[in-house]
Each structure stands twice: as C-alpha cells, then as structure tokens.
C-alpha positions in Angstrom: 0.0 0.0 0.0 2.8 2.5 1.0 4.5 1.8 -2.3 1.3 2.5 -4.2 0.9 5.8 -2.4 4.4 6.9 -3.1 4.1 6.0 -6.7 0.8 7.7 -7.2 1.8 10.9 -5.5 5.3 10.8 -6.9 4.0 10.3 -10.5 1.6 13.2 -10.1 4.4 15.4 -9.0 6.6 14.2 -11.8 3.8 15.1 -14.3 3.6 18.6 -12.9 7.3 18.9 -13.2 7.3 17.7 -16.8 4.4 19.9 -17.8 5.9 23.0 -16.3 9.4 22.1 -17.5 10.6 22.2 -13.9 12.3 18.8 -13.6 15.6 20.4 -12.7 14.0 22.6 -10.0 11.8 19.8 -8.5 14.8 17.4 -8.4 16.9 19.9 -6.5 14.1 20.9 -4.2 13.1 17.3 -3.4 16.8 16.5 -2.6 17.1 19.7 -0.5 13.9 19.0 1.5 15.0 15.5 2.3 18.3 16.7 3.4 16.7 19.4 5.7 14.4 16.8 7.2 17.3 14.3 7.7 19.4 17.0 9.4 16.5 18.3 11.5 14.7 15.2 13.0 12.8 17.4 15.4 11.1 19.2 12.5 10.1 15.8 11.0 8.8 14.7 14.4 6.8 17.9 14.7 5.3 17.5 11.3 4.3 13.9 12.0 3.0 14.5 15.5 -0.8 13.7 15.7 -1.5 16.5 18.3 -0.2 19.3 16.1 -3.1 20.7 14.0 -3.0 20.8 10.2 -3.0 24.6 10.4 0.0 24.6 12.7 1.8 22.2 10.4 1.0 24.4 7.4 2.3 27.4 9.2 5.6 25.6 10.0 5.9 24.7 6.3 5.4 28.3 5.4 8.0 29.4 7.9 10.6 26.9 6.8 10.1 26.5 3.1 8.0 29.5 1.7 10.4 31.6 -0.4 13.0 28.8 -0.4 11.2 26.3 -2.6 8.7 26.7 -5.4 5.1 27.4 -4.8 4.2 24.0 -6.3 6.4 22.2 -3.8 5.1 23.9 -0.8 1.5 23.4 -2.1 2.3 19.7 -2.6 3.6 19.3 1.0 0.4 21.1 2.3 -1.7 18.7 0.2 0.1 15.8 1.9 -0.7 17.3 5.3 -4.3 17.7 4.4 -4.6 14.1 3.1 -2.7 12.7 6.2 0.1 11.5 3.9 3.0 13.6 5.2 4.7 10.5 6.7 5.0 9.2 3.1 6.9 12.4 2.0 10.4 10.7 2.0 9.2 7.8 -0.1 7.2 10.1 -2.5 10.3 12.4 -3.0 12.5 9.3 -3.4 10.2 8.1 -6.1 10.2 11.5 -7.8 14.0 11.7 -7.7 14.4 8.2 -9.2 11.7 9.0 -11.8 13.4 12.2 -13.0 16.8 10.4 -13.0 15.3 7.6 -15.1 13.8 10.1 -17.5 17.3 11.7 -17.9 19.0 8.3 -18.2 21.0 8.9 -15.0 21.8 5.6 -13.2 23.0 5.0 -9.7 25.4 2.1 -9.1 26.3 0.8 -5.7 29.7 -0.9 -5.9 31.1 -2.9 -3.0 34.7 -4.1 -3.0 37.0 -5.7 -0.4 39.6 -2.9 -0.7 39.4 0.7 -1.7 39.6 1.2 -5.5 42.0 3.6 -7.0 40.6 6.6 -8.9 41.6 4.9 -12.2 39.8 1.6 -11.3 36.7 3.6 -10.2 36.7 5.4 -13.5 37.1 2.1 -15.4 34.2 0.5 -13.5 32.0 3.6 -14.2 33.0 3.6 -17.9 32.2 -0.1 -18.2 28.8 0.3 -16.6 28.0 3.2 -19.0 29.0 0.9 -22.0 26.8 -1.9 -20.8 23.7 0.0 -19.7 21.3 2.4 -21.3 22.4 5.2 -18.9 24.1 8.4 -20.2 25.6 9.2 -16.8 26.2 7.2 -13.8 26.3 8.2 -10.1 28.6 5.9 -8.3 28.4 5.0 -4.6 31.5 3.0 -3.5 31.6 0.9 -0.3 34.4 -1.2 1.2 33.4 -4.5 2.9 36.4 -6.7 3.7 34.0 -9.6 4.3 33.5 -10.2 0.6 37.3 -11.2 0.5 37.8 -10.1 -3.1 36.0 -9.3 -6.3 33.1 -6.9 -6.4 29.3 -6.6 -6.0 27.5 -4.1 -8.2 23.8 -3.1 -7.7 21.9 -1.0 -10.1 18.2 -0.7 -9.2 17.0 -4.3 -8.5 19.8 -5.9 -10.5 22.8 -7.3 -8.7 26.0 -8.7 -10.1 27.9 -10.5 -7.4 31.4 -11.6 -8.4 32.7 -11.6 -4.8 35.1 -14.3 -3.6 32.8 -14.9 -0.6 29.8 -15.7 -2.8 31.9 -18.1 -5.0 33.2 -19.9 -1.9 29.6 -20.2 -0.6 28.5 -21.7 -4.0 31.4 -24.2 -3.9 30.5 -25.2 -0.3 26.9 -25.9 -1.4 28.1 -28.0 -4.3 30.5 -29.9 -2.1 27.7 -30.6 0.5 25.5 -31.9 -2.3 28.1 -34.5 -3.3 27.1 -37.8 -1.8 29.9 -39.9 -0.6 29.5 -43.6 -0.6 
C-alpha cells in the first residue's frame, strides 16, 4: 500500500514537473527538502505529531520553506498534510527523484569491494557500466566491505552482479555438500 501511495503521488508530482518544464527545479528541491528533514529530525517529528493541528503544520511549512522552494512544492507538501500522507513524503520524494533520473538516463550504481579502489579503477568501472547499460551518466556509490574477501558486488536498481570471492566460496560449499559420498 505504501509503495502504491508513493508511486501515485510521486508520479503526479513528476507530471507537474514535466508539464511546467521544472524537472531540474523539482529534483533539486526534493533532494534539499529530504536533506533538511534528515538534518533536523525534530522538524520531522513535529510534522508527524498527531496532536499538532494541520493549520500549525502548514504554518511551520510556510516558515521553513516558503520563499526557499517553489510554490508548487510547498503546495504539494500542504496537500500531503491535508490528506494525512505527510509521513510518506520521503518515499514520495524518493520516487520523484528516481523517476526524474530515469527520464534523464542517470543511473546509480552501488559498488562494494573488499579494498578501496584507485581513482583509475573507479573510472574504469564507471565507464564499463556506461557501456553496458542504457544510462548516459552514472552516479557511483562505493563501499568497502572486507567480508567479501575479493571481487566486487554491483547493484543498479534491482539488478545485482555478485562476483565476490565470498559468494563463490559459498557456492562451492553448497556444491560440495550436495556430493554424496559412498
């Protein structure tokens, strides 16, 4: 249900952005608002508190965001308050951000390695991903996890390519356990 809500509202906001040719603006504003909420958990708690009236929440939105983000974005957040959907705001904005990036062919790759990659190797991984996907640009998120022993794990959306030594060892273990001796 929550995924349906975020998709429905996120898609509506995306259509408003496309119609008004404001995808750049909405992308930046959604990212900025999520950052503000992340850095100010008390603001988020206040906005989600059931004993704070809708009018008070709208006044807080006006004080914090009016003049700093577009009229459409503040209006959208007020709509979420009035529909009791404010708690879905991070998921809705997350959907919007991903939708705009998809439209622009911007991918995000999460790369996990056992050791830190050099700048040259990072660039090589990025270039290889650009060659093998439909994306024009790629945002790279690198993580080091010594537990994978070696190799690399790459995740783009719901696709995972796992060439880690840990996974290969686990597969070999399963195969060896399946061999019946006797």
